[in-house]
C-alpha positions as CSV (number, residue, x, y, z in Angstrom):
1,M,-6.9,-88.4,-96.1
2,K,-8.2,-87.2,-92.7
3,I,-8.5,-83.7,-94.0
4,T,-10.4,-84.9,-97.1
5,H,-12.7,-87.0,-94.9
6,F,-13.3,-84.0,-92.6
7,M,-14.2,-81.8,-95.5
8,T,-16.6,-84.4,-97.0
9,V,-18.4,-84.5,-93.7
10,F,-18.3,-80.8,-92.8
11,W,-19.0,-79.3,-96.2
12,P,-22.6,-80.5,-96.6
13,L,-23.4,-79.4,-93.0
14,S,-21.9,-75.9,-93.6
15,M,-23.9,-75.5,-96.9
16,L,-27.1,-76.5,-95.1
17,L,-26.5,-73.9,-92.4
18,F,-25.6,-71.3,-95.0
19,D,-28.8,-72.0,-96.9
20,K,-30.9,-71.7,-93.8
21,S,-29.3,-68.3,-92.8
22,Q,-29.9,-67.1,-96.4
23,A,-33.5,-68.2,-96.3
24,S,-34.1,-66.4,-93.0
25,K,-32.8,-63.1,-94.6
26,T,-34.9,-63.5,-97.8
27,E,-37.4,-60.7,-98.3
28,V,-40.9,-61.7,-99.3
29,K,-42.8,-58.6,-100.5
30,C,-46.5,-58.3,-100.9
31,N,-48.0,-55.1,-102.4
32,F,-51.7,-54.6,-102.1
33,T,-51.9,-50.8,-102.6
34,R,-55.0,-49.2,-104.1
35,R,-57.1,-52.4,-104.0
36,N,-60.0,-50.7,-102.1
37,Y,-59.6,-53.3,-99.4
38,S,-61.7,-52.7,-96.3
39,F,-59.9,-55.5,-94.3
40,I,-56.5,-57.1,-94.3
41,P,-56.6,-60.2,-96.6
42,E,-56.0,-63.6,-95.0
43,G,-54.6,-65.4,-98.1
44,I,-51.2,-63.9,-97.8
45,S,-48.2,-66.3,-97.4
46,N,-47.1,-66.6,-93.7
47,T,-43.5,-66.0,-94.9
48,V,-44.2,-62.5,-96.0
49,T,-41.7,-60.0,-94.5
50,I,-42.7,-56.7,-96.3
51,L,-46.4,-55.9,-96.5
52,D,-47.8,-52.8,-98.1
53,L,-51.5,-52.1,-97.7
54,S,-51.5,-48.4,-98.4
55,S,-54.3,-46.5,-100.0
56,N,-57.1,-48.8,-99.0
57,Q,-60.1,-48.6,-96.6
58,I,-58.6,-50.7,-93.8
59,T,-59.8,-49.6,-90.2
60,L,-57.5,-51.9,-88.2
61,N,-60.5,-53.4,-86.3
62,A,-60.5,-56.6,-84.2
63,S,-60.6,-58.8,-87.4
64,D,-57.6,-57.0,-88.9
65,I,-55.7,-57.4,-85.7
66,R,-56.4,-61.1,-85.6
67,V,-55.2,-61.5,-89.2
68,L,-52.0,-59.5,-88.5
69,Q,-51.0,-62.0,-85.8
70,M,-50.5,-64.6,-88.6
71,Y,-47.7,-62.7,-90.2
72,S,-45.1,-63.0,-87.4
73,L,-42.1,-62.7,-89.9
74,L,-43.0,-59.1,-90.9
75,T,-40.2,-56.7,-90.8
76,E,-42.0,-53.8,-92.5
77,L,-45.7,-52.9,-92.5
78,Y,-47.2,-50.0,-94.4
79,L,-50.7,-48.8,-93.7
80,M,-50.6,-45.3,-95.1
81,E,-53.8,-43.5,-96.3
82,N,-56.4,-45.9,-94.9
83,S,-59.4,-45.3,-92.6
84,I,-57.8,-46.0,-89.2
85,T,-59.2,-43.8,-86.4
86,A,-57.7,-45.5,-83.4
87,I,-54.9,-47.9,-82.5
88,H,-56.0,-50.3,-79.8
89,N,-54.0,-52.3,-77.2
90,N,-52.0,-55.2,-78.6
91,S,-52.7,-54.4,-82.2
92,F,-49.2,-55.6,-83.2
93,S,-48.3,-57.8,-80.3
94,N,-47.2,-60.8,-82.4
95,L,-45.0,-58.8,-84.8
96,S,-41.8,-59.3,-82.8
97,N,-39.6,-59.0,-85.9
98,L,-41.2,-55.7,-87.2
99,E,-38.6,-52.9,-87.7
100,I,-40.6,-50.3,-89.7
101,L,-44.2,-49.3,-89.0
102,N,-45.8,-46.6,-91.1
103,I,-49.4,-45.4,-90.3
104,C,-49.3,-41.9,-91.8
105,G,-52.2,-40.3,-93.6
106,N,-55.1,-41.7,-91.5
107,S,-57.5,-40.1,-89.1
108,I,-56.0,-41.5,-85.9
109,S,-57.0,-39.5,-82.8
110,V,-56.6,-42.2,-80.1
111,I,-53.6,-44.2,-79.4
112,E,-54.1,-46.5,-76.4
113,Q,-51.2,-47.0,-74.0
114,G,-50.6,-50.6,-74.9
115,S,-50.8,-50.1,-78.7
116,F,-47.2,-50.9,-79.4
117,V,-46.7,-53.8,-76.9
118,G,-44.5,-56.5,-78.5
119,L,-42.7,-54.2,-81.0
120,N,-39.3,-54.7,-79.4
121,K,-37.4,-54.4,-82.6
122,V,-39.2,-51.4,-84.2
123,K,-36.6,-48.7,-85.2
124,Q,-38.8,-46.4,-87.3
125,L,-42.3,-45.3,-86.4
126,Y,-44.3,-42.9,-88.6
127,L,-47.5,-41.4,-87.3
128,C,-47.6,-38.3,-89.5
129,Q,-50.6,-36.6,-91.0
130,N,-53.2,-37.8,-88.4
131,K,-55.4,-36.1,-85.8
132,I,-53.4,-37.0,-82.7
133,L,-54.1,-34.5,-79.9
134,Q,-51.8,-35.9,-77.2
135,L,-49.6,-38.9,-76.5
136,N,-49.1,-40.7,-73.3
137,P,-45.3,-41.1,-72.8
138,N,-45.8,-44.6,-71.5
139,T,-47.0,-45.6,-74.9
140,F,-43.5,-45.6,-76.2
141,V,-42.0,-47.7,-73.4
142,P,-42.0,-51.0,-75.4
143,L,-40.2,-49.3,-78.2
144,F,-36.8,-49.3,-76.6
145,N,-35.0,-49.7,-80.0
146,L,-36.9,-46.8,-81.6
147,R,-34.5,-44.4,-83.4
148,V,-36.8,-42.5,-85.8
149,L,-40.2,-41.0,-84.8
150,N,-42.3,-38.9,-87.1
151,L,-45.2,-36.9,-85.6
152,Q,-45.5,-34.3,-88.4
153,G,-48.9,-32.7,-89.2
154,N,-51.0,-33.6,-86.1
155,L,-52.8,-31.6,-83.4
156,I,-50.2,-32.0,-80.7
157,K,-49.6,-29.0,-78.4
158,H,-47.5,-30.6,-75.7
159,F,-45.3,-33.6,-75.7
160,A,-43.8,-35.3,-72.6
161,V,-40.6,-37.0,-73.4
162,P,-40.7,-40.7,-72.3
163,Q,-37.9,-42.1,-70.1
164,R,-35.2,-44.1,-71.8
165,F,-35.9,-42.3,-75.1
166,H,-32.9,-42.7,-77.4
167,L,-34.1,-41.2,-80.7
168,E,-31.7,-40.1,-83.4
169,L,-34.3,-38.3,-85.7
170,L,-37.5,-36.6,-84.6
171,T,-40.0,-34.8,-86.8
172,L,-42.5,-32.5,-85.0
173,D,-43.4,-29.7,-87.5
174,G,-47.0,-29.0,-88.5
175,N,-48.3,-29.1,-84.9
176,P,-49.8,-26.2,-83.0
177,W,-47.2,-26.1,-80.3
178,N,-48.1,-24.2,-77.1
179,C,-44.8,-22.7,-75.9
180,T,-45.8,-22.3,-72.2
181,C,-44.0,-23.8,-69.2
182,D,-45.3,-27.3,-70.1
183,L,-43.1,-27.4,-73.2
184,L,-39.8,-26.5,-71.3
185,Q,-39.1,-30.1,-70.6
186,L,-39.2,-31.0,-74.3
187,Q,-37.0,-28.1,-75.2
188,N,-34.5,-29.1,-72.5
189,W,-34.4,-32.6,-73.8
190,L,-33.9,-31.5,-77.4
191,N,-31.0,-29.3,-76.4
192,T,-29.2,-31.9,-74.2
193,S,-29.7,-35.1,-76.1
194,N,-28.2,-36.2,-79.4
195,V,-31.5,-36.2,-81.3
196,I,-31.8,-34.3,-84.6
197,L,-34.9,-32.2,-84.9
198,E,-35.9,-32.4,-88.5
199,N,-37.3,-29.2,-90.1
200,E,-36.3,-27.3,-87.0
201,N,-36.8,-23.9,-88.6
202,I,-40.5,-24.6,-89.3
203,T,-41.2,-26.4,-86.0
204,T,-42.4,-23.2,-84.4
205,C,-44.7,-22.0,-81.6
206,S,-48.3,-21.2,-82.3
207,Y,-49.0,-19.7,-78.9
208,P,-48.5,-17.3,-77.2
209,D,-48.4,-14.6,-79.8
210,D,-45.1,-13.0,-78.7
211,L,-43.4,-16.4,-79.3
212,K,-44.8,-17.1,-82.7
213,H,-42.2,-17.9,-85.4
214,Y,-39.8,-19.0,-82.6
215,S,-38.5,-22.5,-83.0
216,I,-39.6,-24.8,-80.1
217,K,-36.0,-25.6,-79.6
218,S,-34.9,-22.0,-79.0
219,A,-38.1,-20.2,-77.7
220,P,-37.2,-18.0,-74.7
221,F,-39.1,-19.2,-71.6
222,T,-39.6,-17.0,-68.5
223,A,-37.6,-17.3,-65.3
224,E,-40.8,-18.6,-63.6
225,C,-40.9,-21.5,-66.0
226,H,-37.3,-22.4,-65.3
227,S,-37.8,-22.3,-61.6
228,K,-40.9,-24.5,-61.8
229,F,-38.9,-26.9,-64.1
230,I,-36.0,-27.1,-61.6
231,S,-38.4,-27.6,-58.6
232,T,-40.2,-30.4,-60.5
233,I,-37.0,-32.2,-61.2
234,T,-35.9,-31.8,-57.5
235,E,-39.2,-33.2,-56.3
236,D,-39.0,-36.1,-58.7
237,L,-35.5,-36.9,-57.6
238,Y,-36.4,-36.7,-53.9
239,I,-39.4,-39.0,-54.3
240,D,-37.5,-41.5,-56.4
241,F,-34.1,-41.4,-54.8
242,P,-34.5,-39.9,-51.2
243,S,-31.0,-41.1,-50.2
244,I,-29.0,-39.0,-52.7
245,G,-29.8,-35.6,-51.1
246,N,-26.7,-35.5,-49.0
247,S,-24.3,-36.9,-51.6
248,T,-22.1,-35.0,-54.0
249,S,-23.2,-34.1,-57.4
250,N,-21.0,-36.7,-59.1
251,S,-22.3,-39.5,-56.9
252,S,-25.8,-38.3,-57.5
253,L,-25.4,-38.6,-61.3
254,K,-23.9,-42.1,-60.9
255,N,-26.8,-43.2,-58.7
256,L,-29.3,-41.8,-61.2
257,T,-27.7,-43.6,-64.0
258,R,-27.5,-46.8,-62.0
259,N,-31.1,-46.7,-60.8
260,S,-32.7,-45.3,-64.0
261,E,-33.8,-48.8,-64.9
262,H,-35.9,-49.2,-61.8
263,E,-39.4,-48.0,-61.1
264,P,-40.0,-45.2,-58.6
265,L,-40.7,-46.4,-55.1
266,G,-43.4,-43.9,-54.2
267,K,-44.5,-43.2,-50.6
268,S,-46.2,-46.6,-49.8
269,W,-43.0,-47.9,-48.3
270,A,-43.1,-45.3,-45.5
271,L,-46.6,-46.4,-44.5
272,L,-45.5,-50.0,-44.5
273,V,-42.6,-49.2,-42.3
274,G,-44.8,-47.3,-39.9
275,V,-47.3,-50.2,-39.6
276,V,-44.5,-52.7,-39.0
277,V,-42.9,-50.6,-36.3
278,T,-46.3,-50.1,-34.6
279,V,-47.0,-53.8,-34.5
280,L,-43.5,-54.6,-33.2
281,L,-43.8,-52.1,-30.4
282,T,-47.3,-53.2,-29.4
283,S,-46.2,-56.8,-29.3
284,L,-43.1,-55.9,-27.2
285,L,-45.3,-54.0,-24.6
286,I,-47.7,-57.0,-24.4
287,F,-44.8,-59.4,-23.9
288,I,-43.3,-57.2,-21.1
289,A,-46.7,-56.9,-19.4
290,I,-47.2,-60.7,-19.4
291,K,-43.7,-61.9,-18.6
292,C,-42.7,-59.1,-16.1
293,P,-45.7,-58.5,-13.7
294,I,-43.4,-57.0,-11.1
295,W,-43.6,-53.7,-13.0
296,Y,-47.3,-53.2,-12.5
297,N,-47.1,-54.7,-9.0
298,I,-44.8,-51.9,-8.0
299,L,-47.2,-49.4,-9.6
300,L,-50.1,-50.8,-7.7
301,S,-48.2,-50.8,-4.4
302,Y,-47.5,-47.1,-4.8
303,N,-50.8,-45.8,-3.5
304,H,-49.9,-42.8,-1.3
305,H,-52.6,-40.2,-1.4
306,R,-54.5,-37.8,0.8
307,L,-57.0,-39.3,3.3
308,E,-60.6,-39.3,2.1
309,E,-63.5,-38.2,4.2
310,H,-64.6,-41.8,5.2
311,E,-61.0,-42.5,6.2
312,A,-60.9,-39.5,8.6
313,E,-64.0,-40.9,10.4
314,T,-62.0,-43.9,11.5
315,Y,-60.0,-41.8,14.0
316,D,-61.0,-41.6,17.6
317,N,-63.5,-39.0,18.9
318,G,-60.8,-36.5,19.7
319,L,-59.8,-36.2,16.1
320,T,-61.8,-33.8,13.9
321,R,-64.1,-35.3,11.3
322,N,-63.7,-32.4,8.9
323,P,-60.8,-32.9,6.5
324,S,-60.4,-29.2,6.1
325,S,-59.3,-29.0,9.7
326,L,-56.2,-31.1,8.8
327,S,-55.2,-28.5,6.3
328,Q,-55.6,-25.8,8.9
329,I,-53.4,-27.8,11.3
330,T,-50.6,-28.0,8.7
331,D,-50.7,-24.3,8.3
332,T,-49.8,-23.6,12.0
333,N,-46.3,-23.7,13.5
334,S,-44.8,-26.6,15.3
335,E,-45.7,-25.4,18.8
336,D,-49.4,-25.1,17.9
337,I,-49.3,-28.5,16.5
338,T,-47.9,-29.9,19.8
339,V,-50.6,-28.1,21.8
340,I,-53.4,-29.3,19.6
341,F,-52.1,-32.8,19.7
342,E,-52.1,-32.8,23.5
343,Q,-55.6,-31.3,23.6
344,L,-56.8,-34.0,21.2
345,H,-55.5,-36.7,23.5
346,S,-56.6,-35.0,26.8
347,F,-59.4,-37.6,27.2
348,V,-56.8,-40.1,28.5
349,E,-57.1,-40.2,32.3
350,N,-54.9,-41.9,34.8
351,D,-53.1,-44.0,32.2
352,D,-51.4,-46.6,34.4
353,G,-49.7,-48.2,31.5
354,F,-51.9,-51.3,31.4
355,I,-54.0,-52.3,28.5
356,E,-57.6,-53.1,29.2
357,D,-58.6,-56.6,28.3
358,R,-62.0,-56.5,26.8
359,Y,-62.4,-60.3,27.1
360,I,-62.3,-60.2,31.0
361,D,-65.8,-60.6,32.5
362,I,-66.4,-57.8,35.0
363,N,-69.0,-59.8,37.0
364,E,-66.5,-62.6,37.7
365,V,-64.0,-60.1,39.0
366,Q,-66.5,-58.6,41.4
367,E,-67.5,-62.1,42.7
368,E,-63.9,-62.9,43.4
369,K,-63.6,-59.7,45.4
């Protein structure tokens, strides 16, 4: 009875939860291809999950971006063969469930750095057959779940691999690749990562002439390029992780892996430390000067110096008034000094050992006599 009662209570609840999970996985497709639309329609159900707007005249302007925010359940969005020339910041910011974004076959030449903000679940991104000249590696930072990237048929000559890039499939053919030293970083990443370069045989260099028909993955670079590449890596490691210079190679790799999620510190910390140390030392000196005046009293009492001209005049008449004579005296031997000293004091006559009292009136003494 207890089991039957438990089943009668639990079964409706389980069925309700099952229905909700099934509803969340239900695909709602809307196909608006070849309708000659110049804007994204607003009358689409908010529950749509797959939206195909290919082969229209959509430009993805501010109005289109505003309408796209309404379809937050989208998992796939197709905008192929439209009239899009630029992808602006936060164009897909509310599409947090999107997994596939295809914008091939447009005239895109500008992709702003914040274009893909909010696309945390995107796994496949197709930007093929556009007019893209270059890509900022920071543009792909929000796409940390990206596994497939298609850049086929653009005007890209160089491509800097973003950090934390974990692609499985990459398509780069149909671009005028410039196989100079700037492309060595991409080649190194292609050969050391697990990514598959699709159409590798036709992903070739367009410049210089002696490297034409070489795959960008196997093009021979000069020793100068390799030395520059190694020095660049060393400088980056020194700036980002200055403390690992004296450690072993294994510990260095562990530190790099552990700290790869953090932003580089830069050189501003050194300036901050210098300012703090200067302020502390200045404060300490001021404190010592105020609380310990005995130090500068000792310095003030230490005033030994050569007599100045006005000090030499205070001597008696027998002493010379010319300071240069003192230096001449010091140059003589000890006997000459004794004679000169006696001569200088020869004015003393009949010294009876008594000191004259200047306060005794001479007239009174004569009257007493």
